[in-house]
N, C-alpha and C positions, 0 to 999 in steps of 0.2 A: 523458514528461510525465504519463502516466496515473497513475503511482505518486505523483507530486506532487499531482495533483488528488485522488487518494484520501486522502492525508494531510490536505489542506485540508478535505475533506468530513468526515473523522473528527473534526476539532477544532472544526468550525463549530457554533455554538449560536445559536439564535434568541433575541434578548434578551427576557426575560420581560415587561418593561415594554411593549415594542413588540407582543408577542403579545396581551397583555391589551387594548391599545388598538386592535388591528387594523391596525397600521402595517406597511408594506412599504417596501423600499428596496434600493438597489444602492450598493456602495462599490467603487471601483476602487483597488486597492492595488498600488503599485510597490515591488518588493523585489529585493534582490541576493542571489544564491546563489553561494558560492565553490566551488572544485573539490572540496571535501570535503562539500558539501551543506549547509554552515552558512549560516543566514540572517543577512545583515548589515543594512545600512540598509533601512528600510521606511518608507513614508509612504502615507497615504490621499490620493490625488490628486483624487478626485472623489466626492462624496457626493450621492446622489439619495434624499431621504427624511430622516428624523429623525437628529439627531446621535448618538443611541443606537447606530445602525448603524456609524458610524465607530469609536466606542469598542469595540464588539463585534468588529469586524474586526481592529483593532490588537491587542486582547487575544488574539484567536485566533492572531495571528502571534507574540506573545510566547510562547504555549504551544508553537507549532510550533518555536520557536527552542531549546527545551529538548533536542531531539534532532535530529540532522541529517536533512535530506531526502535522497532518493536523489541522488547527485552528477549534475550535468548532463554530457552527453557533451562531451568535450574540444573538439570542433569548434565548440561553442556559446560557449565561454569567450572573453571579451575582457579581456585583462590579468588573467586568473585568476578572472574573475567573469562571471556570467550575470544579466542583468536580466530580470525577469518582471513583466508587468503583468496583473493578474488581477481580473476583475470578481467580487465576492462578492455574490451575489444572495440577498436575504431576501424570500421570498414565502410567504404563507400557503397552505395546501392549498386547492385548488378556487377560487382567485382568478384573475382574468384574467391576472395576471402569471405564475402558475404554468404556464400553457400556453405562455407565451413562452419559458420557461427550463426546459424539460423535462429537459435534461441535468444541470442543477444547480439544482433548484427551491428549495433552501434551506428546505423546509418544516420546521417544528418537529417534533422527534421526541419 
């Protein structure tokens, strides 16, 4: 899963509009990965914050879909697919939420 998290982190971009307004948020994305690492169905199941974060998270997964993720281990597959639920955290540097999500602060780069 570390490699999947690394790929998500690589593609994640803080929405410029949100950064300028000082907005923060969390989007929970549910997505399916097949045995080849290809992303299938995806949906934002929960959004905390501005709608711009939902759009940014789904756009990120569109980019991730352009090349496969590392395939999940076979024992995790159910009918050839693995369901992942991932919180995508958008926090500005040095904000209170930044310290709550140190592993994936989502600070703009």
